[in-house]
C-alpha positions, -999 to 999 in steps of 0.1 A, spaced: 2 4 0 13 30 -11 10 66 12 0 92 -5 19 127 -4 5 150 21 -18 120 42 -6 115 76 16 85 82 23 74 118 53 52 132 37 34 163 62 14 186 41 -7 214 52 -34 234 35 -69 231 44 -99 248 77 -95 257 85 -81 220 83 -44 209 66 -45 177 72 -15 152 45 -7 124 33 21 104 -7 33 104 -29 59 82 -50 62 111 -46 64 148 -72 76 174 -81 75 211 -111 42 210 -141 46 224 -128 12 242 -113 31 277 -74 29 275 -76 17 241 -60 34 208 -71 23 180 -47 19 147 -56 18 115 -46 10 79 -14 -6 88 10 -2 59 41 -25 49 73 -16 28 69 -24 -6 85 -64 -9 117 -64 -28 125 -94 -47 163 -95 -39 155 -84 1 131 -104 21 123 -94 60 115 -118 82 106 -96 110 85 -78 82 69 -113 70 59 -124 102 41 -90 106 21 -88 76 8 -124 82 0 -115 120 -18 -84 106 -31 -97 71 -68 -103 83 -64 -67 109 -88 -38 97 -82 -25 128 -60 -29 159 -68 -19 196 -40 -20 217 -40 -10 253 -22 27 262 -1 14 288 17 -9 260 26 22 237 61 35 237 57 58 211 35 75 183 55 100 156 38 109 127 65 103 100 72 119 63 76 81 48 73 47 60 102 20 70 102 -14 79 79 -31 99 93 -45 127 96 -76 156 124 -70 184 130 -82 212 123 -60 246 154 -50 268 155 -73 298 156 -47 326 152 -51 365 124 -33 371 93 -40 359 64 -20 352 29 -27 370 4 -36 342 -27 -22 337 -14 8 356 -10 43 340 15 71 357 2 98 373 20 130 373 30 143 405 20 181 416 40 207 427 
């Protein structure tokens, strides 16, 4: 799927089952389901016949028949609006001694 000039494209980075996912989508917005972000129209790079990225192929297979994906807000690492897409990928999440509490939003402290 090619992206037309002028239409926004978003890079969404999130954690799913101890893996870091990086995908590109044409539409993202806060869901009516409390605590979720909706991601629609996931875009994958043009397939090159010389080079096949197994990580991107795994993502294509995983999201092949998905129209809309609901991602919990606490799983989102970052959302960027980008000028052009890149390679969607899955990578291992870095291991840390600190574990984030699942489902607990971070509240800002008042001064």
